[in-house]
N, C-alpha and C positions, 0 to 999 in steps of 0.2 A: 112460130113459138117452137121453144125447144119442150118435149116430150120427156115423163118419165113414168117408171112403173118401179112399186115395190113389194119383194116378197114377203111376208114371214114363214121361214121354214129353214130347216136345216142346209146350209150351202150343199155340201156332198150329195143331199135326196134331189134337191130340187136342179142343180144345175145339169143333170144329162139330159131335162124333158125340158130344156131352151132350144131354140133353133136360130133364133134372130143374131145377124153377126154383129159384133160390135170393134170398135176401134182402138181400142185400151182400155187394158183392166188394170185399176188403180184401186189398192185395197190395204187395208189394216189389219192383219190377222192375229187374234191373239199370239202373243210371243212366247208363251209356255216356258217363260226364262224364270228370272225373281230369283236368282240363288245360285253357287255355285255347285251344289251337291243334291242328290235326286230328290233328296225328302224337302229341302228347301225349296226348290222349283214344284212339286206335287203336292202337297200337304196344304197348301193354304188356299183360299181362293182368289178370286181377281180381285174383289174388295179389299179381303185382307194385304194384298200385296201392293195394292196402288194409291189405299187411301190410310188415312192414321184419325180419319174423325168419324170412326163408324159407316163411315157412305153417304153422310150427310155434306153438302156442301152448297153455304148460303139459303136453307131451306129445302133445296131440291134434294131426293132421294137416290143418288146416283145409282141405280141398278146394279146387281150382279149378272156376270157374263160366263157361259160355260165353254168347254173348250182350252180352258188356260195350265192344265196342269198335267198334260201330257208325257211322256218322259222321251228321250231325246230321239230314239231312233222312232217311236209314232209321231212324234209331230213333224218329223222329215218326211215319211210315208202318205199322214193325211194329209200335207202340205201340198205334196208334189200329185196327189190325186185332185185335190181340189184346183192345181194350177192347171193340171191337162185336161179338166174338163171347161176352163178358159181358155186353155189354146186353141181348142175345140172351135170355141165360138170367136176367136179373135181374127181378124180380116189378115191378110198376107201382108206383111209389114207392120202391123198394127203391135203396139207396145203392151209389156208389163211390167207395173213400177209396183215393189211388195213391200211394205215398209217391215225393218226389225230391228234389233237391238244389236248390242257389239257381242252379248253371249251367243244368239241364234244366227250370226250373219252367214257364219260358215255351212249351216244347215241351211238357210232361205237360200241361198244360193244353188248349193246341192239340189233343192227341191226345184226353182224355177228351174233349171237345164235337165231336170229327171222329166219334168212335164213338157218338154218339147221347143222352150225358150233360145233363143241364144243370147246368152249372157252377153250384157253389153258394159257394164259397170255398175260402179256403186255412189249414191250420191248422199251426202250428208243435209241433216235437220240438226241445223242447232238449236238447243231451246237459251233462247237469251235470259231466261229464270229457272237457274238451277240449284240445286242444294249443295253447297260446300260440303267439303271432305273433308277435315283436318289430316294434314300430312299423304293426304292421296290427292292424284288428278281430277280436277272435279269431272264426272260422268254427265257432260250437260249436249251430248250428241247421240242420236239414232240415225238410222239409215235406211238409204232405200233402194233395195238391189234392182235392179231394172234391166230387161232384155226386151226381143222382139220375135214375133213368128218370122222367121227368114228375113230376108233383108229390108232393110227399111229406105222409100223414096222420100227427100225431104219436099220433093215439087217444086214449083217454082219460086213460090212465096215462103221459104221456110221458118219455122221459129226457131228462134237462138233462146234456148233454155239456161240456166246456170246449174254448176254441180253441187251448189251449196244452198241452202236453204236457212233463212234464221226466221224465227219467229215461237211466242209461248203457246201451252195450252190456255183455251180459251179462262177467262176469271170471272168472278162474281156472277150473276143469271145467266151470263154467257156456256159456262159449264155445264154439259146436261150429260156427259159419260164420264166412265171413270180414265178412259185413254183417249180423250178427243184431241183431233190435231186441230191446227189455227187455220181457218177458213181461207186466211189469206197466200199461206202453202200449197194449200190445195188448190186453189185458184192458180194459180203459178203453171202444177204440176199437169192439169188438164189441160191447159194447152199443148200437151205434146198431140191432142186428136185435132183433127179439121176444123172449122166452124163447123157446124150442122152435124158433126160426127157422134159419135155415142159410145159413153162408157161404163164399163162394168165392174161395180162391187161386188161382192160377194158375204162382205164383212161390214155391212152398210151402216151397224151400230146407231149414231141419233142424226144421220144422214150430211155428214158435211162434206163427204166426195161429192155427191148428189147434188149439195147446194152451189156449191164450187162449180161442178159442172153447169148444171141451170142459169148460173147467173153470167156466166163465160160463152151462153149460145150453144152448151152443147149437150145431146141428150144423156137420160140416163137410167140405167136397171140396175136395183140392187136387192141384196138378199141380206134379212137380216132375222135370226133366230129367235129371240129374245123378243115377247108380244111389247115391254115397257119401252122398249128402246125404240120398235119399228113405230110405234105411234108416236113416239116424239120424232123421228126421223120425218114421217108422214105430213107433221105441220110445218115441218121447215122446208120440206121439197115446194108444200104446196106454196108457202109464201117464198120462195125463190123464184119460182116459176113465173110469177107476176111481177115481180120485181125489174 
């Protein structure tokens, strides 16, 4: 049975203390985006950026999270430091998959490479449900910058993953985080790890990456700074571990 652990801590503080090798890093860091100017990126909380209903969704209080209002230069430096520690823990040939939006895509690919990973490409996450914009192209896509620690070996039974994923944020009672990713999309992504391997997520949020890993027969190590979200994640991970 796959095992899991979840740490309630700041990732940059905790990661240097970890020694367990992992087969991939799959994460959804705070994008530090949400506007065309520094003021619009840095003056609003995550809840103000991503919710129009005061942070409540179907009776749940979707908690705020920190770290989403850095300016551009500090975002690149901070993410590179996080990913450098992830690179240290990643087995040779292991992958790193990092979510981002269109504004921060160049910064994210810079941080990925500065951390030591070989940049391999960009995949697309298309949100089937997205708000239309009068006179504009609909902003219905986010992205996954990905790379590897050195050369990759597909092995004798390689997995064939798409470069385009479609799925909407959970709705109703299944929505437990402001920026929660679709479980089915994450279940596809964790298959880049061999069965029985381990996924690391330094921004675990409500535990979607971990739940996907466990459901797909992979182990999981997560870090989440928010005590509120860590509690939600532990409950989801416990449930997924016995599913």
